[in-house]
N, C-alpha and C positions, 0 to 999 in steps of 0.2 A: 561699260566693263561689267563682267559678271560679279556678283557679290563676293565670290571667292577670291578675287583678285588680290594678290599681296599688297599689303598697306604701302611698301616701299615704291611699288609701281604706281599706285594711285597718287601718292604725294609727288613722286617724280613727274608725272604727268601734269599735275596742277602747277609745279614750278614753271612750266612752259606757258602758263597763262590759260590752260584748258579748263573747262568746266567739266568735272567728271561726274557722270551718273551711274551709279552702281545698280544694275537690274538683273534679275533672274540668276539661275544657278550655274548655266553654262554659257559659252560663247554664242550660240545660236539665239538665246533669249535676249542677250545684251545686244546683239546685232539687230534683231527686230525692233527693239526699242530705239536704238540709234537712228535706224532708218525712218521710224515714225517722228522722232524729234526733228530730223533733218527736214522732213516735208512740212510739219506743222510750224517749227520755229525758224525755218530757213537756216538752220545750222550747217555748218561744213562738215562732212563726215570724212574722217581720215582712216582708211582701212589699216588695221594694225599690221598686216603682212602682204597685202596685195596692193601696195601703193609705191610708185617709183622713188619718191623722196624717202620713205621709210626704208626701202630696200638699199638705196644709196647710202644713207646714214649708217645703217647696219653693216653694210660691206666695208665702208671706210673705217668704221671703228674696229672691225675685226682685223683688217689689215694693219691698222696702227697697233693694236694690242699684240698682234703676232710679232712685229718688228720690235716692239719694246721688250717682250719676253725673249726673243731670239738673241737680242744683243746682251741680255744678262747671262746667256748660256756661253757665249764666246769670250 
């Protein structure tokens, strides 16, 4: 993740058991470092927005949040 990543996102990611490496000032710098570590250390790289599981999780949470808030309105 870039060094500018909000602490809450870093800590939330760590709670899933991930090792978080902060590198660079922007996403492209962090992505390049992640790909290097993937190759060098045999890590598994999970793309933050171009991954089917990430997309599915985001979609499901969005739907759930919508219905929770919708029910409060009616």
